PDB file with SEQRES, HELIX, SHEET and CRYST1 records, atoms N, CA, C and O in Angstrom:
SEQRES   1 A   72  MET LEU HIS ASP LYS PRO LEU PRO LEU ALA GLU GLN ARG          
SEQRES   2 A   72  GLY LEU GLY PHE ALA SER ILE PHE VAL TYR CYS ALA ASN          
SEQRES   3 A   72  PRO GLY CYS HIS HIS ASN ALA THR LEU ASP VAL SER HIS          
SEQRES   4 A   72  LEU PRO ASP ASP VAL THR PHE ASN ASP LEU GLN PRO ARG          
SEQRES   5 A   72  MET VAL CYS THR VAL CYS ASP HIS ARG GLY ALA ASP VAL          
SEQRES   6 A   72  ARG THR ALA TRP HIS ALA ARG                                  
HELIX    1 AA1 LEU A    9  GLY A   14  1                                   6    
HELIX    2 AA2 PHE A   46  LEU A   49  1                                   4    
HELIX    3 AA3 GLN A   50  ARG A   52  5                                   3    
SHEET    1 AA1 3 ASN A  32  ASP A  36  0                                        
SHEET    2 AA1 3 SER A  19  CYS A  24 -1                                        
SHEET    3 AA1 3 ALA A  63  THR A  67 -1                                        
CRYST1    1.000    1.000    1.000  90.00  90.00  90.00 P 1           1          
ATOM      1  N   MET A   1     109.596  97.609  95.067  1.00  0.00           N  
ATOM      2  CA  MET A   1     108.863  96.393  94.817  1.00  0.00           C  
ATOM      3  C   MET A   1     107.408  96.582  95.238  1.00  0.00           C  
ATOM      4  O   MET A   1     107.128  96.792  96.418  1.00  0.00           O  
ATOM      5  N   LEU A   2     106.504  96.511  94.308  1.00  0.00           N  
ATOM      6  CA  LEU A   2     105.094  96.664  94.626  1.00  0.00           C  
ATOM      7  C   LEU A   2     104.546  95.365  95.180  1.00  0.00           C  
ATOM      8  O   LEU A   2     104.998  94.277  94.822  1.00  0.00           O  
ATOM      9  N   HIS A   3     103.571  95.494  96.057  1.00  0.00           N  
ATOM     10  CA  HIS A   3     102.948  94.331  96.668  1.00  0.00           C  
ATOM     11  C   HIS A   3     102.031  93.647  95.644  1.00  0.00           C  
ATOM     12  O   HIS A   3     101.413  94.319  94.819  1.00  0.00           O  
ATOM     13  N   ASP A   4     101.945  92.323  95.698  1.00  0.00           N  
ATOM     14  CA  ASP A   4     101.087  91.576  94.787  1.00  0.00           C  
ATOM     15  C   ASP A   4      99.625  91.954  94.960  1.00  0.00           C  
ATOM     16  O   ASP A   4      98.897  92.143  93.985  1.00  0.00           O  
ATOM     17  N   LYS A   5      99.211  92.060  96.209  1.00  0.00           N  
ATOM     18  CA  LYS A   5      97.849  92.443  96.529  1.00  0.00           C  
ATOM     19  C   LYS A   5      97.913  93.796  97.236  1.00  0.00           C  
ATOM     20  O   LYS A   5      98.433  93.884  98.349  1.00  0.00           O  
ATOM     21  N   PRO A   6      97.391  94.854  96.605  1.00  0.00           N  
ATOM     22  CA  PRO A   6      97.442  96.166  97.249  1.00  0.00           C  
ATOM     23  C   PRO A   6      96.767  96.145  98.617  1.00  0.00           C  
ATOM     24  O   PRO A   6      95.621  95.717  98.750  1.00  0.00           O  
ATOM     25  N   LEU A   7      97.485  96.610  99.622  1.00  0.00           N  
ATOM     26  CA  LEU A   7      96.978  96.624 100.990  1.00  0.00           C  
ATOM     27  C   LEU A   7      96.500  98.018 101.338  1.00  0.00           C  
ATOM     28  O   LEU A   7      97.316  98.927 101.485  1.00  0.00           O  
ATOM     29  N   PRO A   8      95.171  98.212 101.476  1.00  0.00           N  
ATOM     30  CA  PRO A   8      94.678  99.532 101.837  1.00  0.00           C  
ATOM     31  C   PRO A   8      94.973  99.843 103.311  1.00  0.00           C  
ATOM     32  O   PRO A   8      95.045  98.942 104.147  1.00  0.00           O  
ATOM     33  N   LEU A   9      95.136 101.099 103.600  1.00  0.00           N  
ATOM     34  CA  LEU A   9      95.417 101.513 104.984  1.00  0.00           C  
ATOM     35  C   LEU A   9      94.270 101.120 105.911  1.00  0.00           C  
ATOM     36  O   LEU A   9      94.493 100.909 107.103  1.00  0.00           O  
ATOM     37  N   ALA A  10      93.056 101.019 105.393  1.00  0.00           N  
ATOM     38  CA  ALA A  10      91.910 100.623 106.209  1.00  0.00           C  
ATOM     39  C   ALA A  10      92.131  99.241 106.822  1.00  0.00           C  
ATOM     40  O   ALA A  10      91.769  99.003 107.974  1.00  0.00           O  
ATOM     41  N   GLU A  11      92.731  98.326 106.042  1.00  0.00           N  
ATOM     42  CA  GLU A  11      92.978  96.972 106.547  1.00  0.00           C  
ATOM     43  C   GLU A  11      94.005  96.992 107.674  1.00  0.00           C  
ATOM     44  O   GLU A  11      93.846  96.298 108.679  1.00  0.00           O  
ATOM     45  N   GLN A  12      95.046  97.779 107.506  1.00  0.00           N  
ATOM     46  CA  GLN A  12      96.072  97.915 108.539  1.00  0.00           C  
ATOM     47  C   GLN A  12      95.487  98.547 109.786  1.00  0.00           C  
ATOM     48  O   GLN A  12      95.792  98.116 110.898  1.00  0.00           O  
ATOM     49  N   ARG A  13      94.658  99.555 109.624  1.00  0.00           N  
ATOM     50  CA  ARG A  13      94.020 100.234 110.774  1.00  0.00           C  
ATOM     51  C   ARG A  13      93.084  99.297 111.513  1.00  0.00           C  
ATOM     52  O   ARG A  13      92.962  99.365 112.736  1.00  0.00           O  
ATOM     53  N   GLY A  14      92.417  98.413 110.761  1.00  0.00           N  
ATOM     54  CA  GLY A  14      91.540  97.443 111.382  1.00  0.00           C  
ATOM     55  C   GLY A  14      92.272  96.496 112.322  1.00  0.00           C  
ATOM     56  O   GLY A  14      91.671  95.927 113.234  1.00  0.00           O  
ATOM     57  N   LEU A  15      93.579  96.330 112.095  1.00  0.00           N  
ATOM     58  CA  LEU A  15      94.411  95.504 112.965  1.00  0.00           C  
ATOM     59  C   LEU A  15      95.039  96.297 114.097  1.00  0.00           C  
ATOM     60  O   LEU A  15      95.781  95.750 114.913  1.00  0.00           O  
ATOM     61  N   GLY A  16      94.732  97.610 114.144  1.00  0.00           N  
ATOM     62  CA  GLY A  16      95.226  98.461 115.220  1.00  0.00           C  
ATOM     63  C   GLY A  16      96.518  99.187 114.942  1.00  0.00           C  
ATOM     64  O   GLY A  16      97.168  99.655 115.876  1.00  0.00           O  
ATOM     65  N   PHE A  17      96.916  99.298 113.677  1.00  0.00           N  
ATOM     66  CA  PHE A  17      98.160  99.974 113.317  1.00  0.00           C  
ATOM     67  C   PHE A  17      97.877 101.257 112.561  1.00  0.00           C  
ATOM     68  O   PHE A  17      97.102 101.261 111.604  1.00  0.00           O  
ATOM     69  N   ALA A  18      98.507 102.356 112.989  1.00  0.00           N  
ATOM     70  CA  ALA A  18      98.325 103.655 112.345  1.00  0.00           C  
ATOM     71  C   ALA A  18      99.630 104.180 111.754  1.00  0.00           C  
ATOM     72  O   ALA A  18      99.695 105.327 111.313  1.00  0.00           O  
ATOM     73  N   SER A  19     100.667 103.346 111.743  1.00  0.00           N  
ATOM     74  CA  SER A  19     101.966 103.786 111.238  1.00  0.00           C  
ATOM     75  C   SER A  19     102.494 102.808 110.200  1.00  0.00           C  
ATOM     76  O   SER A  19     102.130 101.632 110.177  1.00  0.00           O  
ATOM     77  N   ILE A  20     103.373 103.337 109.334  1.00  0.00           N  
ATOM     78  CA  ILE A  20     104.056 102.510 108.361  1.00  0.00           C  
ATOM     79  C   ILE A  20     105.561 102.628 108.575  1.00  0.00           C  
ATOM     80  O   ILE A  20     106.051 103.623 109.110  1.00  0.00           O  
ATOM     81  N   PHE A  21     106.277 101.604 108.152  1.00  0.00           N  
ATOM     82  CA  PHE A  21     107.734 101.610 108.210  1.00  0.00           C  
ATOM     83  C   PHE A  21     108.218 101.735 106.775  1.00  0.00           C  
ATOM     84  O   PHE A  21     107.822 100.941 105.922  1.00  0.00           O  
ATOM     85  N   VAL A  22     109.057 102.709 106.497  1.00  0.00           N  
ATOM     86  CA  VAL A  22     109.504 103.031 105.142  1.00  0.00           C  
ATOM     87  C   VAL A  22     111.017 102.842 105.053  1.00  0.00           C  
ATOM     88  O   VAL A  22     111.766 103.416 105.843  1.00  0.00           O  
ATOM     89  N   TYR A  23     111.466 102.028 104.082  1.00  0.00           N  
ATOM     90  CA  TYR A  23     112.884 101.811 103.817  1.00  0.00           C  
ATOM     91  C   TYR A  23     113.231 102.475 102.496  1.00  0.00           C  
ATOM     92  O   TYR A  23     112.553 102.239 101.497  1.00  0.00           O  
ATOM     93  N   CYS A  24     114.267 103.296 102.467  1.00  0.00           N  
ATOM     94  CA  CYS A  24     114.729 103.904 101.216  1.00  0.00           C  
ATOM     95  C   CYS A  24     115.119 102.799 100.236  1.00  0.00           C  
ATOM     96  O   CYS A  24     115.760 101.819 100.613  1.00  0.00           O  
ATOM     97  N   ALA A  25     114.719 102.972  98.964  1.00  0.00           N  
ATOM     98  CA  ALA A  25     115.004 101.964  97.951  1.00  0.00           C  
ATOM     99  C   ALA A  25     116.392 102.133  97.303  1.00  0.00           C  
ATOM    100  O   ALA A  25     116.777 101.340  96.443  1.00  0.00           O  
ATOM    101  N   ASN A  26     117.127 103.154  97.712  1.00  0.00           N  
ATOM    102  CA  ASN A  26     118.485 103.354  97.212  1.00  0.00           C  
ATOM    103  C   ASN A  26     119.393 102.338  97.904  1.00  0.00           C  
ATOM    104  O   ASN A  26     119.529 102.382  99.127  1.00  0.00           O  
ATOM    105  N   PRO A  27     120.019 101.423  97.154  1.00  0.00           N  
ATOM    106  CA  PRO A  27     120.824 100.379  97.781  1.00  0.00           C  
ATOM    107  C   PRO A  27     122.000 100.890  98.615  1.00  0.00           C  
ATOM    108  O   PRO A  27     122.499 100.164  99.475  1.00  0.00           O  
ATOM    109  N   GLY A  28     122.449 102.118  98.380  1.00  0.00           N  
ATOM    110  CA  GLY A  28     123.567 102.658  99.135  1.00  0.00           C  
ATOM    111  C   GLY A  28     123.144 103.483 100.335  1.00  0.00           C  
ATOM    112  O   GLY A  28     124.007 103.999 101.044  1.00  0.00           O  
ATOM    113  N   CYS A  29     121.866 103.627 100.590  1.00  0.00           N  
ATOM    114  CA  CYS A  29     121.395 104.527 101.648  1.00  0.00           C  
ATOM    115  C   CYS A  29     120.997 103.803 102.936  1.00  0.00           C  
ATOM    116  O   CYS A  29     121.590 104.044 103.987  1.00  0.00           O  
ATOM    117  N   HIS A  30     120.017 102.935 102.864  1.00  0.00           N  
ATOM    118  CA  HIS A  30     119.509 102.173 103.997  1.00  0.00           C  
ATOM    119  C   HIS A  30     118.776 103.030 105.036  1.00  0.00           C  
ATOM    120  O   HIS A  30     118.532 102.553 106.144  1.00  0.00           O  
ATOM    121  N   HIS A  31     118.419 104.268 104.717  1.00  0.00           N  
ATOM    122  CA  HIS A  31     117.668 105.097 105.655  1.00  0.00           C  
ATOM    123  C   HIS A  31     116.267 104.507 105.824  1.00  0.00           C  
ATOM    124  O   HIS A  31     115.709 103.957 104.874  1.00  0.00           O  
ATOM    125  N   ASN A  32     115.711 104.614 106.992  1.00  0.00           N  
ATOM    126  CA  ASN A  32     114.359 104.154 107.228  1.00  0.00           C  
ATOM    127  C   ASN A  32     113.683 105.075 108.242  1.00  0.00           C  
ATOM    128  O   ASN A  32     114.343 105.807 108.980  1.00  0.00           O  
ATOM    129  N   ALA A  33     112.367 105.019 108.258  1.00  0.00           N  
ATOM    130  CA  ALA A  33     111.597 105.874 109.168  1.00  0.00           C  
ATOM    131  C   ALA A  33     110.237 105.249 109.418  1.00  0.00           C  
ATOM    132  O   ALA A  33     109.713 104.502 108.592  1.00  0.00           O  
ATOM    133  N   THR A  34     109.685 105.568 110.560  1.00  0.00           N  
ATOM    134  CA  THR A  34     108.321 105.180 110.892  1.00  0.00           C  
ATOM    135  C   THR A  34     107.453 106.422 110.723  1.00  0.00           C  
ATOM    136  O   THR A  34     107.741 107.464 111.312  1.00  0.00           O  
ATOM    137  N   LEU A  35     106.397 106.321 109.925  1.00  0.00           N  
ATOM    138  CA  LEU A  35     105.542 107.458 109.632  1.00  0.00           C  
ATOM    139  C   LEU A  35     104.116 107.195 110.079  1.00  0.00           C  
ATOM    140  O   LEU A  35     103.588 106.100 109.889  1.00  0.00           O  
ATOM    141  N   ASP A  36     103.497 108.201 110.673  1.00  0.00           N  
ATOM    142  CA  ASP A  36     102.085 108.131 111.050  1.00  0.00           C  
ATOM    143  C   ASP A  36     101.263 108.430 109.796  1.00  0.00           C  
ATOM    144  O   ASP A  36     101.447 109.468 109.161  1.00  0.00           O  
ATOM    145  N   VAL A  37     100.366 107.526 109.447  1.00  0.00           N  
ATOM    146  CA  VAL A  37      99.536 107.716 108.246  1.00  0.00           C  
ATOM    147  C   VAL A  37      98.050 107.830 108.603  1.00  0.00           C  
ATOM    148  O   VAL A  37      97.179 107.611 107.761  1.00  0.00           O  
ATOM    149  N   SER A  38      97.785 108.171 109.841  1.00  0.00           N  
ATOM    150  CA  SER A  38      96.380 108.264 110.289  1.00  0.00           C  
ATOM    151  C   SER A  38      95.619 109.374 109.574  1.00  0.00           C  
ATOM    152  O   SER A  38      94.389 109.343 109.543  1.00  0.00           O  
ATOM    153  N   HIS A  39      96.315 110.355 108.998  1.00  0.00           N  
ATOM    154  CA  HIS A  39      95.654 111.461 108.302  1.00  0.00           C  
ATOM    155  C   HIS A  39      95.292 111.122 106.859  1.00  0.00           C  
ATOM    156  O   HIS A  39      94.574 111.884 106.211  1.00  0.00           O  
ATOM    157  N   LEU A  40      95.772 109.998 106.348  1.00  0.00           N  
ATOM    158  CA  LEU A  40      95.502 109.608 104.962  1.00  0.00           C  
ATOM    159  C   LEU A  40      94.177 108.846 104.856  1.00  0.00           C  
ATOM    160  O   LEU A  40      93.761 108.198 105.817  1.00  0.00           O  
ATOM    161  N   PRO A  41      93.513 108.916 103.700  1.00  0.00           N  
ATOM    162  CA  PRO A  41      92.248 108.196 103.509  1.00  0.00           C  
ATOM    163  C   PRO A  41      92.417 106.673 103.606  1.00  0.00           C  
ATOM    164  O   PRO A  41      93.494 106.142 103.336  1.00  0.00           O  
ATOM    165  N   ASP A  42      91.359 105.993 103.988  1.00  0.00           N  
ATOM    166  CA  ASP A  42      91.383 104.535 104.145  1.00  0.00           C  
ATOM    167  C   ASP A  42      91.684 103.786 102.864  1.00  0.00           C  
ATOM    168  O   ASP A  42      92.241 102.690 102.921  1.00  0.00           O  
ATOM    169  N   ASP A  43      91.335 104.338 101.701  1.00  0.00           N  
ATOM    170  CA  ASP A  43      91.493 103.605 100.450  1.00  0.00           C  
ATOM    171  C   ASP A  43      92.904 103.743  99.852  1.00  0.00           C  
ATOM    172  O   ASP A  43      93.182 103.129  98.822  1.00  0.00           O  
ATOM    173  N   VAL A  44      93.791 104.520 100.460  1.00  0.00           N  
ATOM    174  CA  VAL A  44      95.173 104.617  99.997  1.00  0.00           C  
ATOM    175  C   VAL A  44      95.855 103.278 100.265  1.00  0.00           C  
ATOM    176  O   VAL A  44      95.709 102.705 101.345  1.00  0.00           O  
ATOM    177  N   THR A  45      96.606 102.780  99.272  1.00  0.00           N  
ATOM    178  CA  THR A  45      97.305 101.497  99.428  1.00  0.00           C  
ATOM    179  C   THR A  45      98.804 101.720  99.562  1.00  0.00           C  
ATOM    180  O   THR A  45      99.316 102.798  99.260  1.00  0.00           O  
ATOM    181  N   PHE A  46      99.497 100.685 100.020  1.00  0.00           N  
ATOM    182  CA  PHE A  46     100.947 100.744 100.112  1.00  0.00           C  
ATOM    183  C   PHE A  46     101.542 100.998  98.721  1.00  0.00           C  
ATOM    184  O   PHE A  46     102.531 101.720  98.594  1.00  0.00           O  
ATOM    185  N   ASN A  47     100.944 100.410  97.685  1.00  0.00           N  
ATOM    186  CA  ASN A  47     101.435 100.605  96.317  1.00  0.00           C  
ATOM    187  C   ASN A  47     101.291 102.069  95.874  1.00  0.00           C  
ATOM    188  O   ASN A  47     102.072 102.545  95.051  1.00  0.00           O  
ATOM    189  N   ASP A  48     100.303 102.774  96.416  1.00  0.00           N  
ATOM    190  CA  ASP A  48     100.152 104.208  96.113  1.00  0.00           C  
ATOM    191  C   ASP A  48     101.293 105.006  96.745  1.00  0.00           C  
ATOM    192  O   ASP A  48     101.781 105.975  96.163  1.00  0.00           O  
ATOM    193  N   LEU A  49     101.708 104.592  97.932  1.00  0.00           N  
ATOM    194  CA  LEU A  49     102.711 105.339  98.688  1.00  0.00           C  
ATOM    195  C   LEU A  49     104.133 105.099  98.224  1.00  0.00           C  
ATOM    196  O   LEU A  49     104.945 106.025  98.228  1.00  0.00           O  
ATOM    197  N   GLN A  50     104.453 103.885  97.827  1.00  0.00           N  
ATOM    198  CA  GLN A  50     105.835 103.527  97.517  1.00  0.00           C  
ATOM    199  C   GLN A  50     106.521 104.461  96.531  1.00  0.00           C  
ATOM    200  O   GLN A  50     107.608 104.949  96.842  1.00  0.00           O  
ATOM    201  N   PRO A  51     105.953 104.738  95.366  1.00  0.00           N  
ATOM    202  CA  PRO A  51     106.657 105.599  94.407  1.00  0.00           C  
ATOM    203  C   PRO A  51     106.681 107.068  94.815  1.00  0.00           C  
ATOM    204  O   PRO A  51     107.451 107.840  94.244  1.00  0.00           O  
ATOM    205  N   ARG A  52     105.872 107.477  95.776  1.00  0.00           N  
ATOM    206  CA  ARG A  52     105.785 108.868  96.184  1.00  0.00           C  
ATOM    207  C   ARG A  52     106.742 109.235  97.313  1.00  0.00           C  
ATOM    208  O   ARG A  52     106.948 110.416  97.591  1.00  0.00           O  
ATOM    209  N   MET A  53     107.324 108.239  97.960  1.00  0.00           N  
ATOM    210  CA  MET A  53     108.226 108.501  99.086  1.00  0.00           C  
ATOM    211  C   MET A  53     109.561 109.048  98.583  1.00  0.00           C  
ATOM    212  O   MET A  53     110.127 108.533  97.619  1.00  0.00           O  
ATOM    213  N   VAL A  54     110.059 110.098  99.245  1.00  0.00           N  
ATOM    214  CA  VAL A  54     111.345 110.696  98.918  1.00  0.00           C  
ATOM    215  C   VAL A  54     112.193 110.656 100.183  1.00  0.00           C  
ATOM    216  O   VAL A  54     111.782 111.161 101.227  1.00  0.00           O  
ATOM    217  N   CYS A  55     113.378 110.054 100.089  1.00  0.00           N  
ATOM    218  CA  CYS A  55     114.270 109.905 101.234  1.00  0.00           C  
ATOM    219  C   CYS A  55     114.771 111.279 101.687  1.00  0.00           C  
ATOM    220  O   CYS A  55     115.180 112.095 100.862  1.00  0.00           O  
ATOM    221  N   THR A  56     114.739 111.530 102.994  1.00  0.00           N  
ATOM    222  CA  THR A  56     115.218 112.810 103.530  1.00  0.00           C  
ATOM    223  C   THR A  56     116.727 112.836 103.688  1.00  0.00           C  
ATOM    224  O   THR A  56     117.292 113.874 104.033  1.00  0.00           O  
ATOM    225  N   VAL A  57     117.398 111.700 103.439  1.00  0.00           N  
ATOM    226  CA  VAL A  57     118.860 111.655 103.533  1.00  0.00           C  
ATOM    227  C   VAL A  57     119.499 111.789 102.148  1.00  0.00           C  
ATOM    228  O   VAL A  57     120.393 112.613 101.962  1.00  0.00           O  
ATOM    229  N   CYS A  58     119.047 110.982 101.169  1.00  0.00           N  
ATOM    230  CA  CYS A  58     119.696 110.969  99.849  1.00  0.00           C  
ATOM    231  C   CYS A  58     118.824 111.505  98.708  1.00  0.00           C  
ATOM    232  O   CYS A  58     119.281 111.560  97.566  1.00  0.00           O  
ATOM    233  N   ASP A  59     117.593 111.895  98.992  1.00  0.00           N  
ATOM    234  CA  ASP A  59     116.644 112.416  97.999  1.00  0.00           C  
ATOM    235  C   ASP A  59     116.198 111.403  96.961  1.00  0.00           C  
ATOM    236  O   ASP A  59     115.636 111.788  95.936  1.00  0.00           O  
ATOM    237  N   HIS A  60     116.430 110.121  97.196  1.00  0.00           N  
ATOM    238  CA  HIS A  60     115.969 109.071  96.271  1.00  0.00           C  
ATOM    239  C   HIS A  60     114.459 108.976  96.347  1.00  0.00           C  
ATOM    240  O   HIS A  60     113.884 109.006  97.436  1.00  0.00           O  
ATOM    241  N   ARG A  61     113.806 108.861  95.181  1.00  0.00           N  
ATOM    242  CA  ARG A  61     112.362 108.677  95.141  1.00  0.00           C  
ATOM    243  C   ARG A  61     112.064 107.195  95.016  1.00  0.00           C  
ATOM    244  O   ARG A  61     112.609 106.509  94.151  1.00  0.00           O  
ATOM    245  N   GLY A  62     111.187 106.704  95.894  1.00  0.00           N  
ATOM    246  CA  GLY A  62     110.802 105.293  95.896  1.00  0.00           C  
ATOM    247  C   GLY A  62     111.262 104.625  97.174  1.00  0.00           C  
ATOM    248  O   GLY A  62     112.368 104.868  97.655  1.00  0.00           O  
ATOM    249  N   ALA A  63     110.403 103.781  97.718  1.00  0.00           N  
ATOM    250  CA  ALA A  63     110.709 103.133  98.982  1.00  0.00           C  
ATOM    251  C   ALA A  63     109.913 101.856  99.143  1.00  0.00           C  
ATOM    252  O   ALA A  63     108.906 101.644  98.467  1.00  0.00           O  
ATOM    253  N   ASP A  64     110.374 101.014 100.042  1.00  0.00           N  
ATOM    254  CA  ASP A  64     109.627  99.831 100.441  1.00  0.00           C  
ATOM    255  C   ASP A  64     108.780 100.243 101.631  1.00  0.00           C  
ATOM    256  O   ASP A  64     109.307 100.743 102.624  1.00  0.00           O  
ATOM    257  N   VAL A  65     107.472 100.041 101.541  1.00  0.00           N  
ATOM    258  CA  VAL A  65     106.542 100.453 102.587  1.00  0.00           C  
ATOM    259  C   VAL A  65     105.905  99.217 103.196  1.00  0.00           C  
ATOM    260  O   VAL A  65     105.401  98.344 102.490  1.00  0.00           O  
ATOM    261  N   ARG A  66     105.939  99.160 104.525  1.00  0.00           N  
ATOM    262  CA  ARG A  66     105.350  98.015 105.251  1.00  0.00           C  
ATOM    263  C   ARG A  66     104.622  98.506 106.491  1.00  0.00           C  
ATOM    264  O   ARG A  66     104.790  99.647 106.920  1.00  0.00           O  
ATOM    265  N   THR A  67     103.815  97.629 107.053  1.00  0.00           N  
ATOM    266  CA  THR A  67     103.187  97.952 108.340  1.00  0.00           C  
ATOM    267  C   THR A  67     104.272  98.060 109.398  1.00  0.00           C  
ATOM    268  O   THR A  67     105.202  97.254 109.442  1.00  0.00           O  
ATOM    269  N   ALA A  68     104.137  99.077 110.256  1.00  0.00           N  
ATOM    270  CA  ALA A  68     105.098  99.257 111.348  1.00  0.00           C  
ATOM    271  C   ALA A  68     104.654  98.386 112.525  1.00  0.00           C  
ATOM    272  O   ALA A  68     104.018  98.860 113.467  1.00  0.00           O  
ATOM    273  N   TRP A  69     105.003  97.115 112.445  1.00  0.00           N  
ATOM    274  CA  TRP A  69     104.578  96.141 113.473  1.00  0.00           C  
ATOM    275  C   TRP A  69     105.075  96.534 114.858  1.00  0.00           C  
ATOM    276  O   TRP A  69     104.421  96.232 115.856  1.00  0.00           O  
ATOM    277  N   HIS A  70     106.203  97.193 114.931  1.00  0.00           N  
ATOM    278  CA  HIS A  70     106.797  97.574 116.211  1.00  0.00           C  
ATOM    279  C   HIS A  70     106.149  98.812 116.830  1.00  0.00           C  
ATOM    280  O   HIS A  70     106.407  99.114 117.995  1.00  0.00           O  
ATOM    281  N   ALA A  71     105.334  99.519 116.095  1.00  0.00           N  
ATOM    282  CA  ALA A  71     104.725 100.772 116.583  1.00  0.00           C  
ATOM    283  C   ALA A  71     103.211 100.634 116.744  1.00  0.00           C  
ATOM    284  O   ALA A  71     102.441 101.202 115.970  1.00  0.00           O  
ATOM    285  N   ARG A  72     102.816  99.914 117.705  1.00  0.00           N  
ATOM    286  CA  ARG A  72     101.372  99.706 117.903  1.00  0.00           C  
ATOM    287  C   ARG A  72     100.789 100.719 118.838  1.00  0.00           C  
ATOM    288  O   ARG A  72      99.590 100.687 119.113  1.00  0.00           O  
TER     289      ARG A  72                                                      
END                                                                             
């Protein structure tokens, strides 16, 4: 599911967050991970990342990407 308004990583970093929380989009998997995205450019959006994510458990391509609120 793509976000209605693309959220650039710069906006998330401005709030003090350098990590994202990624949920596998495979309905039978439910794998998730917290990833450090501090090495990525500021103009990268969550919508750019979602289709590029590949699950390390089931190899499904595509994920739900959100700010990792718990990892400040």
